[in-house]
C-alpha positions in Angstrom: 0.1 0.1 0.1 1.6 3.3 -0.9 1.1 6.1 1.7 -0.2 9.3 1.0 1.9 11.4 3.5 3.7 14.6 2.8 7.0 15.6 4.1 7.3 18.2 6.7 8.2 18.7 10.3 7.0 18.3 13.6 8.2 20.8 16.4 8.0 20.6 20.1 8.6 23.5 22.2 8.0 23.3 26.3 8.2 25.0 29.3 7.9 24.0 33.0 8.2 26.2 36.5 11.6 25.2 37.0 12.9 26.5 33.7 14.6 29.7 33.4 12.9 33.0 32.8 14.3 32.9 29.1 13.1 29.4 28.2 9.4 30.3 29.5 9.3 33.3 27.7 10.7 31.8 24.5 7.5 29.3 24.9 5.2 32.0 25.0 7.0 33.5 21.9 6.4 30.4 20.1 2.8 30.0 21.0 2.3 33.8 19.8 4.4 33.1 16.8 2.1 30.2 15.9 -1.0 32.2 16.4 0.3 35.3 14.3 1.2 32.9 11.2 -2.3 30.9 11.8 -0.1 27.6 12.2 -2.2 24.5 13.9 -0.5 23.5 16.9 -1.7 21.7 20.4 -0.8 22.4 23.7 -0.9 19.8 26.6 -0.4 20.7 30.4 1.0 17.9 32.5 0.9 18.2 36.3 3.0 16.0 38.4 3.2 16.0 42.3 6.4 15.4 43.5 7.9 13.7 46.4 9.1 13.9 49.1 8.3 17.5 49.3 4.8 16.9 47.4 5.3 20.4 45.2 3.7 20.5 42.0 5.4 20.6 38.9 3.6 21.7 35.7 5.1 21.3 32.1 3.1 22.7 29.2 4.3 21.5 25.7 3.4 23.1 22.5 3.5 20.5 19.2 3.2 22.2 15.8 3.1 20.2 12.6 3.9 22.0 9.3 4.9 21.3 5.7 8.6 21.5 4.9 8.1 24.9 2.9 7.6 26.1 6.4 11.0 24.6 7.8 13.4 27.5 7.5 11.1 30.0 8.4 10.5 28.4 12.1 14.0 27.3 12.4 15.1 30.8 11.8 12.5 32.3 14.6 13.7 29.6 17.0 17.4 29.6 16.8 17.3 33.7 16.4 15.4 34.0 19.7 17.6 31.3 21.7 14.4 29.1 22.0 15.1 25.4 23.0 13.1 23.0 21.1 12.8 19.6 19.4 12.5 18.8 15.6 11.3 15.7 14.1 11.1 14.7 10.4 7.1 14.0 9.9 7.9 11.4 7.7 9.8 9.4 9.9 7.1 9.7 12.5 4.5 8.2 10.1 6.3 5.0 9.1 4.2 2.0 10.3 7.0 0.7 12.5 6.8 3.8 14.2 3.2 4.3 14.7 3.0 0.7 15.9 5.4 1.4 18.6 3.7 4.6 19.6 0.2 2.8 20.0 -0.7 2.7 23.3 -1.2 -0.3 25.5 -4.6 -2.1 25.3 -7.0 -1.2 28.4 -8.0 -3.7 31.2 -9.3 -6.6 30.0 -8.6 -6.0 26.1 -5.7 -7.3 24.2 -3.7 -5.6 21.3 -4.1 -7.3 18.0 -3.1 -6.5 14.6 -5.8 -6.8 12.0 -4.9 -7.9 8.1 -6.6 -4.9 6.4 -7.1 -6.7 3.3 -8.8 -9.8 4.8 -10.9 -7.7 7.0 -12.3 -5.7 4.2 -13.1 -8.7 2.3 -15.0 -10.3 5.0 -17.1 -6.8 5.8 -18.2 -7.0 1.9 -20.6 -9.9 3.2 -21.0 -9.4 7.2 -22.9 -6.5 9.1 -20.7 -3.6 10.2 -20.6 0.0 11.5 -17.5 0.8 9.3 -19.0 2.7 6.4 -20.5 4.9 9.2 -17.2 5.2 10.9 -15.3 5.8 7.7 -18.0 8.6 6.8 -17.0 10.4 10.3 -13.4 10.1 9.7 -13.5 11.5 6.2 -16.1 14.6 7.3 -14.8 15.4 10.6 -11.9 13.8 12.0 -9.4 13.4 9.2 -7.4 16.4 10.1 -7.6 15.8 13.6 -6.4 12.2 13.4 -3.5 13.2 11.1 -2.2 15.7 13.5 -2.4 12.8 16.2 -0.2 10.6 14.0 2.2 13.5 13.1 2.6 14.8 16.4 5.0 12.0 17.7 2.9 11.4 21.0 1.5 8.3 22.1 -1.8 7.2 20.3 -4.8 5.2 20.9 -5.6 2.4 18.5 -9.4 1.8 17.6 -11.5 -0.8 19.7 -12.7 -3.6 17.2 -15.6 -6.1 18.7 -16.7 -9.1 16.5 -20.1 -10.7 17.7 -22.1 -13.6 16.2 -25.8 -13.7 16.1 -25.6 -17.4 17.3 -22.9 -16.6 19.8 -19.2 -16.9 20.0 -18.8 -20.6 20.6 -21.3 -21.5 17.9 -20.1 -19.4 15.5 -16.5 -20.8 16.2 -17.6 -24.6 16.0 -19.5 -23.4 12.6 -16.1 -21.9 11.3 -14.2 -24.9 12.5 -16.7 -27.3 10.4 -17.6 -25.4 7.4 -15.2 -22.6 7.1 -15.3 -18.9 7.4 -15.8 -18.3 3.6 -19.5 -20.2 4.1 -20.7 -18.0 7.2 -24.2 -16.8 6.4 -24.5 -13.4 5.3 -24.5 -10.8 7.7 -24.3 -13.4 10.8 -21.3 -11.9 12.0 -21.2 -8.3 13.1 -17.9 -5.9 13.3 -18.1 -2.5 15.5 -15.6 0.0 15.9 -16.3 1.6 19.3 -15.2 5.2 20.7 -13.5 4.8 24.0 -11.8 7.9 24.6 -12.7 11.7 24.1 -10.5 11.7 21.0 -12.2 10.0 17.9 -10.1 6.9 18.5 -13.2 4.9 16.5 -11.8 6.5 13.5 -8.2 5.7 14.1 -8.2 2.5 12.1 -8.7 4.5 9.0 -6.0 7.2 9.8 -3.6 4.2 10.2 -4.8 2.8 7.1 -4.3 6.0 5.1 -0.8 6.1 6.5 0.2 2.7 4.7 -0.4 0.1 7.2 -1.1 -3.1 6.1 -2.0 -4.4 9.6 -3.3 -2.1 12.1 -3.5 -2.4 15.7 -6.9 -2.6 17.3 -7.9 -3.4 21.1 -10.2 -6.6 20.9 -11.8 -8.4 24.1 -11.6 -12.1 24.6 -14.4 -13.2 22.2 -13.1 -11.1 19.4 -9.7 -12.0 19.7 -11.0 -16.0 19.3 -13.3 -15.2 16.3 -10.7 -13.2 14.7 -8.4 -15.9 15.0 -10.8 -18.2 13.7 -11.4 -16.1 10.6 -7.7 -15.8 10.0 -8.1 -12.0 10.4 -5.3 -11.2 12.9 -1.5 -11.3 12.1 1.1 -13.1 14.5 3.9 -10.4 14.3 4.3 -7.2 12.4 6.8 -4.5 11.9 
């Protein structure tokens, strides 16, 4: 699969209470610079209670993702103002191996599985799912937000995938064992992507697919994992 990723850079500038006045001012100048030039950026605030003195430490980080035509302009601003920053080549952040390593661990009582995109979408042609609805949401509302999340270099959630059967998991497994997954009745299996966080994580499957991942990490429960294995939808090892 050929990725449609464009080249560019991801910049990160942070400031904490313990930092020098110059660095804290530099952070403010960077945010003002982004606003002035109408650059899309995100700000994350992390507050931590330190032991043994139990003082609070607050760190703020701004992340900016831009096409490469702006690199020189931003580098010049940061260097000339003595602002400490980290710069990443966006394309390196968007490689399947890198995205996979940045995917957050599965929530409690869930597992991370790697679903084969080609095999899954062949199965979806005959079975019930909410994939078209989620794909429509992704294209209409969330494509840019998820693209930014992938390019930010931060850890990211995977989509949660649920596979259920009208006849129950055990009966479906028995049917597949005796008659094969290719002989499943139409719409007897249901595939559902579910949103679990405040982010549009139910659409992350499509963002990862667009990034060129042939095997996409998803969170699954026990029954989904068993059914997915029986239908040969999951890869053993990837990237």
